[in-house]
N, C-alpha and C positions, 0 to 999 in steps of 0.2 A: 376273619371276622372284621378286621379293620377295613378291608375293601368294601364290606357291606355297610359300613357306617354304624350309627347308633342302633339300627335294627338287628345287626348281627345275623346269625343263622336263624332261619325259620325255626321256631320252637326253642331257640337257645342252644348252647353247647352242652353236651353231657359227656361222660367218660367214654361211652361207646363211640360217639362221633369223633372224639379226640383220638381214641385208639386207631380208628380207621384212617384218619388223616395223617397221623404221625407214625403209624406202624409201631406203636409201643405196646407194652403189656398193660393190663388193667392197673397194676400197682403204680407203674410210672405215670400213667394218665391221671390217676387220682392224685398222686403227689404233685404233678405239674399244675393241675387245676387248683389244688390247695395253695401252692406257692403264688399263683396269679391272684388268688383270692386274698392272700395275706398282704400283698402289696397294693391291694385295692384296684387292680386292673380289671377284675371281674366282680359282678354282683351275683349272689346265688339266690335261687328261688326254690321252694320246696325243700325236701329232705330225703335222706336215704337213697333208694334206687331211682327216685324220680327227681333228683336234684338237677336243676338246669342253671347254666351260667350265661350271663349277658355281659357285654362290655360296659364298663363304668367310664363313661365319657362326661367329664364335668362341663 
């Protein structure tokens, strides 16, 4: 995502894309994304199964 700059991935990151890239379980992907959200590295859009994450670049 950092290589793509402020645009991030097309459509943002979601748990499924994260799982595919990192080869982790859904639980780990969700936990990792929540950790990145808590340190304000990501901004979330939507909710539930349609939650998307984008980089938070000040």
